N, C-alpha and C positions, 0 to 999 in steps of 0.2 A: 108411764104417765105421758099425757099429751103435751106436745110442745107448741106454744104460740110465740110468734116473733113480732116484736114491735120495732119498726125502723123509724127513727126520728129524723125528719127531713124538712123541718119547718123554718130553719135558719135563713137569714137574709144574705149573709156573706158580704158584709160591708167592705172588707179588705180586698175583695175581688174587683171592686170598682166596676161593676157590670150591671146591666139591666137583666141579665139572666140569673135566675135563682142558682145559688151555689151548687146544689146537688145535680144540676143539669150541665155543669161544665164537663168537658169530655176528657176521659183518660183512655188512651188507645181507641179513640173514636167512638166511645160509648159513655153515656152519662155516668157520673160517679155513683149515683144511687142504683143504677142498673147493675153495676158490679156487686153491690151489696145484696140486691134481690136475688141475683143468680147464685151467690154463695148461700144465702138463706134457704133457697130451694133444695140444695144438696142435703140439708138436714131433715128433709121430709116432714116439715111441720104441719100441724093441723090447719093453721091459718097464719097469714102474714098481714099485719096492719101497718100501713104507711101513714105516719102523722105528718101532714103538710100544713104550711102557713104562708110565709112570704112567697109571692109569685105562685100561689096555689093553682091558679088556672093554667099557667104555663107548664107546671109540673105534670098536671093531669093530662094536658094536651100532648105533652111529649112522650107520655107512657100510656097510650090508650089501651094496650093489651097486657099491661103488667098484671101478674097473678096476685094482686094484693087487694085488701079492703081499705078503702080510703077513709081517713079520719081527719077532720079539720081541727086545727088548734087556733082559735081566735078569742082573745089576743094571745100573743106568745109570752108566757109568764115563766119560762124556765123548763128544764128537763123533767122535773117532777110533775109539773102541770101537763106537759106533753104526754107522758106515759099515762097519766090519769084519764086523758081523753079516750084512750083505747080500752081501758080496763072494763067498762060496762059490757063489752062484746066478748070478753074472754071467760071461759068456763072456770068454775071454782077449782077443779082438780088439776088444772094445767100448770105446767112450768112456763114461766115467761122469760124469754131471752130478749134483751134490749140491745139493738144495734144502731148505728149512726150512718145516715146517708152520705156523709162526707168523709167516711173512713172506708175507702173502696177496696183495700187489699187484705182485709181480714180473711184468714184461711179457714176452710171448713173443718180441717182436722183440729185446729186450735179450738174452734167452737164446740166440736164434739167432745173434746177432753174437758172443756169447761162445763158443759151440760151434764156430763157424767158425774160431776161432783155435787150437784144440787138435787134436793128432794124436798119433801114436805116440811122438813125441819132444818134444811141447810141452804144457805145462800152462797153462790159462787161468784167470785169477783175476779176479773182479768186485770192484772197489774203488770207494770214493767219498771225496771230500774234504769234511770237516766243519769248520765254524768252531769248534765245541766237540766234540772227539773223545773226551771223557771216557767211559770204559767200554768202548771198542772196542779191538780188537787193531790195533796200528800196523804199517803197511807200511814195512819198513826196506829202503832201497835203497843200493847201493854208489855210488862216485864216478862211475861211468858211467851211473847211473840205472837199473840192473837190480835187480830184486827179489832180496833176499838171504834174508829171513826175515820172519816175522810175530811180533811180541811182544805178548802179552796185557797188558791194563791192569795187572793185579796183579803182573806180572813185569817191567814196564817201569821203566827208571830215569828220572831227571828229564829228561834230554835226549831220550830216546825219547818221553816223554809230550808233547813239543812238536810231534811229527809230526802233521799233520792228515789225511794219507791213511790210511784205515782199511780193514780187511777186512770185507766183507759176509758172508763165510762161504760164498758161492756160488762153486763152482769146477767145472772140467771137467778130467779127467785120464784118461790111458790106463789101462785096467783092469790090464794086466800090471804096470806100474810101481806103480800105486796099491796093489795087493794086497801087493807086497813092502814098500813104505814103511810100510804099516800095521803090519806085524809088527815094525818097528824102533822104533815109538813107545814112550816111557816116560812115567810119570806123575810125574816129578820136577819139580813145579811147585807154585804156591801153592794150587791147587785139588785137587791129587792126582788129576787126571784125564788121560786120553789125548786130547790135542788134535789134531784133524784138521789144524789150521794148522801143526803141526810138520813136515808132509810137505814144506812149501816149502823148508826148509833142506836136507832130504834130496834134493830135486830139484836144488837148486843144487850139492850135492856131486857129483851124477852128471852135471852140466853139461846138464841138461834146460832148455830154454828156457822161461821163465815169462813169458807174455803177460798183459797186464792190459786190462780194458775197464771202462767206466763206464756206469751206467744213464742213461737220458734224464731221469729224474726221481728225486729223492731218495726220495720216498714208496715207490718200487718196492722198496727194500731196507730199509724200516723194519719192525722186528719189533714184536710185541705182548708186553709183559711185565706190563702193568698196565691197569686200566680206562681211565686217561687216554689211554694210547697207542692203545688200541682205539677210543676215541671220536674221536681225531685222525684215524686212518685212515678211519673211517666217514665223517667230514665230507669228507675229500679224495675218497674214492671217489664219494660222492654228487654232489659238484660236477662231477666228470668225467662222470658219467652225465647230469646235467642239461645240461651244455654240449654233449654229443653230441646230445641231443634238440633243443636249440635250433638247432644247426648243420644239423639235418635238417628245420627248418622249424616246430618246435613253439614256440608262445608260452608261456613260463613266467613268471608274474608276479613271482616272487622265486626266484632261484637257490638261496638258502639255505633255502628252505622247501618243498622237494619231495624226497621219498625214493623211490627206485626200488629195489625189493628183488626183482628178477626180470628178466624179459625183456619188451620192449614193441615192438610194431609200430604205427606211426602213419601216418595219412593226411595230407592237406594241411590247413593252416590249423586245426590243433588248438590249443586254448587250455586251460591248466591254471592254476588259481588257487592261492593260498597254502595251506600246511599239508596238502597232499595226499600220501597214501601209496599207492604202487602196488606190489603184490606178485604173485609168481607169473608166469604167462603171460597177457599182456594184449594185445588188439588194439583199437586205436581207429581208427574210420573217419574220413572227411573231415569237417571242420568240427565235430568233437566239442568240446563245452565242458564242463569239469569245474569245479564250484564249490569254494569253500574248505572245508577241514576234512573232506575226503571220503577214505574208505578203499576201494580197489578191489583185489580179489584174484581172479585167474583169470577174466577176463571177456572176452567178445567183444562189442564195442559198435559198432553200425552208424553210417552217415553221419547227420550233422545231429542227433545225440542231444545233449540238454542235461541235465546232472546238476547239480542245485542243491546248495546248501551242506549239509554235515553228513550225508551219506549213507554207508551201509555196504553194499557190493556184493560178493558172493562167489560164484564158480562159477556165473555166469549168462550168458545171451545176451540182448542187447537189440537189437531191430530198429531200422531207420532211422526218423528223425523222432520218436523217443519223448522224453518228458520225465519226469524222475525227481526226486522230492524237492520241497522240502527235508526233511531228517530222515526219509528213507525207508530201509528195510532190505530188501535183496533177498538171500535166503538160497540155498544151493546147490540146483541142479537147477530153477532158475526160467528160463523161456524167454518172453521178451516179443516179440511180433510187431511190425509197424510201426505208427507213430502211436499208441502206447500212452501213457497218462498215469498215472503213479503218484505220488500226492501226499504231503503231509506226514504223518508218523507212520503210514505204511502199512508193514506187514511182509508179505512174500510168501515162501513157502517151497514148494519142490518143486511148482510150478504152471506152467501155460501160460496165457498171456493173448493172445488173437487180436487182429487189426487193429482199431484205432480204439476200443478199450475203455478205460474210465476207472475208476480207483479212487483217488479224490482225497483222502480224509480218514480218518485214525484207524481203520484197518481191519486185520484179520488174515485173510489168504487162504492156506490151507495145503492141500496135496494136492488141488488143484482144477484143473479145466479150465474156463477162461472163454472163451466164444465171442466173435464179432465184435460190435462196436458195443454192448457191454454197459456199463451204468452202475451202479456199485456205490456206494451211499450211505455217508455217514459212520457210523462205529461198527459196520460189518458184521463179523461173525465167522463163519468156517467152523469149526464144532466138529468137528475131524477126529480127535480122540483120545478114546477111551472109558476110558482108564486102563490099557489093555493093548495095544490095536491101533490103527493109523491107518486111517481110512476116507476115501473119495473123494467130493468134491462136483463135480457137472457143472452148469454154467450155460450155457444155450443162447444162440444169437445174439440180439441185440437185447433181451435181458432187462433189466429195470429193478429193481434191488434197493433198497428204501427204507432210510432210515437206521435204525440200531440194530436190524438184523436178525440173527438167529442161524440159520445153516443147519446143522442137526445131521446130519452125515454118517453113513452113506451116503445121499445125497439128490441128486435131479436136478431142476433148474429148467428148465421147457420154454422153447423159443424164443419170444421175444416176450412172455414172462410178466412180470407186474408183481407185486412183493411189497410189501405195504403196510408203512410204517414201524413199527418195534417188533415185528415178527412173529418167532415162533419156529417155524421150518419143520422138521418131522420126517418128512414124507412128500413124495414127488415131487409137483411142481405142474404142472398142464397148461399147454400153450403158449397164448399169446394170451389169457390170462385174468388177473384180479386175484385174488390169494390173500392173505387177512388172517388174523392170529392175535393177537387182543387181546380183553381183557375190555371190557364196555360201561362207558363213562365215567359216573360218578355224581357228584351234588353233594348234600351234606348241609347243609341250611340250619339255622341256629341252633346249629351246633356250636361249642364253645368250646375253644380251645387250652389245654392244661394250663399252669398257672402255678407258679412256684417258691414254696414256703412261706416266709413271713417268719420269721426267727429271733426 
């Protein structure tokens, strides 16, 4: 049977106190609803419908390439009304799985188990038992233990409020029956809304079997209604990510102080120190060591690379046996070859650095090609911007750039050239020669330093 998935994402999220629609708030640097979409795709559904409402333009703009069909819910009259907006697009023979854009950590295996229990005459409901069920719809069962209905918190009496099995909202139902049940809903309740949960009682009336399943972990069905709940899920998600890394052989110095906000591939014997943030797509080779307080985003890092403390690395490639930092910044489109040393307070942007070259101290290298076995001294600056355009610097193999040098681009330093400390280079320099640019040092004898006047 074909599976169609409806993701409800029309809520405003008042308790977030934000201009951003709730489903666009970030977990691991990705919108909540994107987590749900990604999980839905693992089920290989025939189609996915995303029902949007509050902040709808923002939601669509934030997810321009989402593999979903967009369905507007205007006005927002409850979950039953939301599902009804998508039903005209769904085939009669389909099974319909209802998910929520603010429940980001639902697991695909849990959903597969749930879907396996539904068919043309069976509805499957995901439930969970809570020590404190306050705020959730209660699962009411008959004497035989079969589900009879779901009672929302605001409509429950004192006895029903003692029930600890609650509804997660996630269910699978046959499209033909679901379509009819939705037309029978009314809004005679405390909220004045059309509850999707009311279809349970209608299913019981038609003697449709109602199966239940439970998730493997409670966090799978936790929704986000405020910033505290979002932070709680973030910590849980990060702990799962870190534990997965460790089970794959990565040494993580402190499970609570590593954030992974993307995807990562790791070699053998990788070590990651505390307070590291990994974002985007990252590849770490064998024996990579990452020092504390480092941020890495979209990087390919080769074998035996050591990154010292407090580095920021973004959209770069780092070759084998290189050393970076501490306090280095590698900006986008930087490519380092093998055995490259980038030292403290060095910034590199849109540049290539060939094998065995060193830039060890207090330098800015931008829009530059650095050859092999080059040594760039402390305080060197490539002046690549003239106020309107960027220009390129080329430094040949084995060049030695003295400290406090300014290379005013466009300029080329020849292979084997030496640039004297304190030089300002505005023209190409020849290979295998010393180039200087400095005024003659003078000493003035008998000179008196000015003194402050006495009051």
